[in-house]
N, CA, C and O of each residue as an XYZ file, in Angstrom:
240
protein
N      -1.508     -1.587    -11.459
C      -1.587     -2.658    -12.417
C      -2.682     -2.203    -13.353
O      -3.715     -1.667    -12.954
N      -2.357     -2.483    -14.815
C      -3.210     -2.488    -15.861
C      -3.494     -3.904    -16.392
O      -2.647     -4.781    -16.565
N      -5.074     -4.013    -16.669
C      -5.821     -5.179    -17.161
C      -6.733     -4.993    -18.149
O      -7.741     -4.312    -17.964
N      -6.480     -5.539    -19.202
C      -7.556     -5.374    -20.285
C      -8.957     -5.989    -20.027
O      -9.027     -7.197    -19.798
N     -10.036     -5.251    -20.050
C     -11.376     -5.962    -19.604
C     -11.652     -6.843    -20.912
O     -12.429     -7.754    -20.627
N     -11.276     -6.861    -22.206
C     -11.693     -7.555    -23.249
C     -10.942     -9.046    -23.183
O     -11.651    -10.053    -23.166
N      -9.626     -9.149    -23.151
C      -8.725    -10.336    -23.297
C      -8.363    -10.711    -21.850
O      -8.203    -11.919    -21.681
N      -8.212     -9.982    -20.849
C      -7.912    -10.268    -19.414
C      -6.233    -10.253    -19.280
O      -5.671    -10.553    -18.226
N      -5.601     -9.907    -20.358
C      -4.227     -9.812    -20.423
C      -3.759     -8.400    -19.232
O      -4.447     -7.437    -18.894
N      -2.784     -8.658    -18.951
C      -2.418     -7.481    -17.833
C      -0.783     -7.312    -17.772
O       0.045     -8.191    -18.011
N      -0.560     -6.061    -17.420
C       1.089     -5.699    -17.409
C       1.650     -6.427    -16.151
O       1.008     -7.038    -15.297
N       2.743     -6.261    -16.215
C       3.665     -6.501    -14.831
C       3.378     -5.582    -14.070
O       3.175     -4.417    -14.412
N       3.317     -6.200    -12.525
C       3.085     -5.202    -11.727
C       4.330     -4.171    -11.293
O       5.529     -4.421    -11.169
N       3.725     -3.135    -11.141
C       4.692     -1.691    -11.251
C       4.241     -0.951    -10.185
O       3.012     -0.969    -10.107
N       4.896     -0.188     -9.180
C       4.561      0.434     -8.309
C       4.255      2.112     -8.924
O       4.045      3.033     -8.135
N       4.270      2.278    -10.181
C       4.032      3.536    -10.870
C       2.961      3.433    -11.774
O       3.041      2.691    -12.753
N       1.840      4.197    -11.503
C       0.938      4.292    -12.236
C       1.143      4.666    -13.757
O       0.485      4.284    -14.724
N       1.922      5.274    -13.724
C       2.137      5.775    -15.286
C       2.527      4.599    -16.160
O       1.952      4.450    -17.238
N       3.468      3.754    -15.764
C       3.812      2.556    -16.381
C       2.728      1.608    -16.747
O       2.764      0.961    -17.793
N       1.968      1.545    -16.063
C       0.568      0.556    -16.041
C      -0.451      1.242    -17.063
O      -1.194      0.556    -17.766
N      -0.440      2.931    -17.110
C      -1.309      3.413    -17.994
C      -0.430      3.145    -19.466
O      -0.993      2.722    -20.475
N       0.707      3.391    -19.423
C       1.435      3.438    -20.729
C       1.250      1.677    -21.366
O       1.267      1.418    -22.570
N       1.141      0.999    -20.656
C       1.198     -0.551    -21.096
C      -0.348     -0.389    -21.590
O      -0.458     -0.674    -22.783
N      -1.468     -0.034    -21.017
C      -2.702      0.044    -21.580
C      -2.738      0.964    -22.929
O      -3.425      0.609    -23.887
N      -2.133      1.902    -22.950
C      -2.319      2.570    -24.167
C      -1.439      1.638    -25.370
O      -1.948      1.492    -26.481
N      -0.376      1.160    -25.117
C       0.312      0.160    -25.950
C      -0.600     -1.079    -26.322
O      -0.700     -1.551    -27.454
N      -1.118     -1.438    -25.415
C      -2.133     -2.620    -25.661
C      -3.371     -2.287    -26.531
O      -3.884     -3.213    -27.158
N      -3.882     -1.068    -26.619
C      -4.881     -0.459    -27.281
C      -4.294     -0.517    -29.082
O      -4.876     -1.117    -29.985
N      -3.109      0.228    -29.203
C      -2.376     -0.095    -30.407
C      -2.323     -1.428    -30.912
O      -2.696     -1.678    -32.058
N      -1.943     -2.184    -30.240
C      -1.663     -3.621    -30.699
C      -3.063     -4.330    -30.909
O      -3.214     -4.946    -31.963
N      -4.003     -4.296    -30.076
C      -5.106     -5.080    -30.249
C      -6.489     -4.324    -30.605
O      -7.505     -4.891    -31.009
N      -6.340     -2.950    -30.383
C      -7.674     -2.369    -30.667
C      -8.913     -2.297    -29.222
O      -9.966     -1.674    -29.081
N      -8.288     -3.089    -28.489
C      -9.193     -3.129    -27.284
C      -9.260     -1.703    -26.459
O      -8.258     -0.997    -26.345
N     -10.244     -1.430    -26.025
C     -10.512     -0.095    -25.340
C     -10.772     -0.112    -23.987
O     -10.765      1.020    -23.504
N     -11.044     -1.180    -23.050
C     -11.803     -1.173    -21.926
C     -10.636     -1.717    -21.052
O     -10.161     -2.820    -21.318
N     -10.117     -0.907    -19.921
C      -9.181     -1.513    -18.989
C      -9.553     -1.041    -17.490
O     -10.209     -0.075    -17.100
N      -8.998     -1.916    -16.901
C      -8.835     -1.620    -15.173
C      -7.519     -1.164    -14.874
O      -6.502     -1.831    -15.064
N      -7.560     -0.015    -14.402
C      -5.969      0.742    -13.744
C      -6.275      0.746    -12.341
O      -7.299      1.282    -11.916
N      -5.246      0.041    -11.428
C      -5.320      0.136    -10.155
C      -4.149      0.297     -9.502
O      -3.284     -0.491     -9.886
N      -3.755      1.185     -8.487
C      -2.544      1.503     -7.833
C      -2.952      1.579     -6.425
O      -4.074      1.802     -5.971
N      -1.536      1.292     -5.641
C      -1.653      1.223     -4.292
C      -0.543      2.437     -3.951
O       0.429      2.597     -4.688
N      -0.715      3.070     -3.061
C       0.379      4.072     -2.508
C       0.436      3.757     -1.068
O      -0.585      3.815     -0.381
N       1.611      3.418     -0.567
C       1.990      3.078      0.779
C       2.748      4.344      1.433
O       3.627      5.004      0.880
N       2.264      4.527      2.622
C       3.038      5.713      3.372
C       2.899      5.427      4.863
O       2.155      4.601      5.393
N       3.899      6.406      5.533
C       3.993      6.366      6.762
C       3.269      7.623      7.450
O       3.420      8.739      6.954
N       2.419      7.419      8.686
C       1.490      8.797      8.951
C       2.261      8.920     10.444
O       2.627      7.962     11.125
N       2.402     10.234     10.751
C       3.128     10.526     11.880
C       1.911     11.661     12.561
O       1.735     12.725     11.967
N       1.294     11.419     13.535
C       0.515     12.472     14.486
C       1.228     13.571     14.725
O       2.375     13.376     15.127
N       0.891     14.617     14.598
C       1.598     16.018     15.203
C       1.000     16.806     16.173
O       1.612     17.529     16.958
N      -0.505     16.623     16.096
C      -1.376     17.212     17.264
C      -1.749     16.529     18.101
O      -2.595     17.071     18.813
N      -1.437     15.306     18.420
C      -2.026     14.411     19.300
C      -0.931     14.575     20.584
O       0.275     14.756     20.418
N      -1.651     14.467     21.990
C      -1.080     14.703     22.988
C      -0.103     13.781     22.990
O       0.954     14.204     23.458
N      -0.094     12.431     22.550
C       0.721     11.350     22.867
C       2.176     11.665     22.198
O       3.256     11.204     22.567
N       1.940     12.539     21.154
C       3.190     13.138     20.463
C       4.060     14.109     20.822
O       5.282     14.029     20.689
N       3.381     15.150     21.335
C       3.896     16.646     21.909
C       3.352     17.207     23.190
O       3.478     18.394     23.489
N       2.695     16.248     23.995
C       2.266     16.682     25.078
C       1.422     18.005     25.210
O       1.363     18.668     26.245
N       0.751     18.318     23.983
C      -0.205     19.466     23.959
C      -1.616     18.952     23.648
O      -1.806     17.890     23.055
N      -2.587     19.752     24.076
C      -4.111     19.162     23.924
C      -4.518     18.960     22.391
O      -4.106     19.775     21.566
N      -5.165     18.094     22.074
C      -5.743     17.817     20.615
C      -6.397     19.241     20.174
O      -6.928     20.075     20.908
N      -6.220     19.278     18.876
C      -7.196     20.646     18.268
C      -8.405     20.110     17.803
O      -9.266     20.850     17.328
């Protein structure tokens, strides 16, 4: 998410940081505001591959 720290306007939530960054850059061009907060989340699944419960081998 991109949010202007001057007027607090923000872009629509998007899973892509590039789209939020593009919104910030367009907002600069329209308003001249230069302070932004950019935050992103990345979701993932983790799989243990060196744990005894996965492959019956001693952990390293």
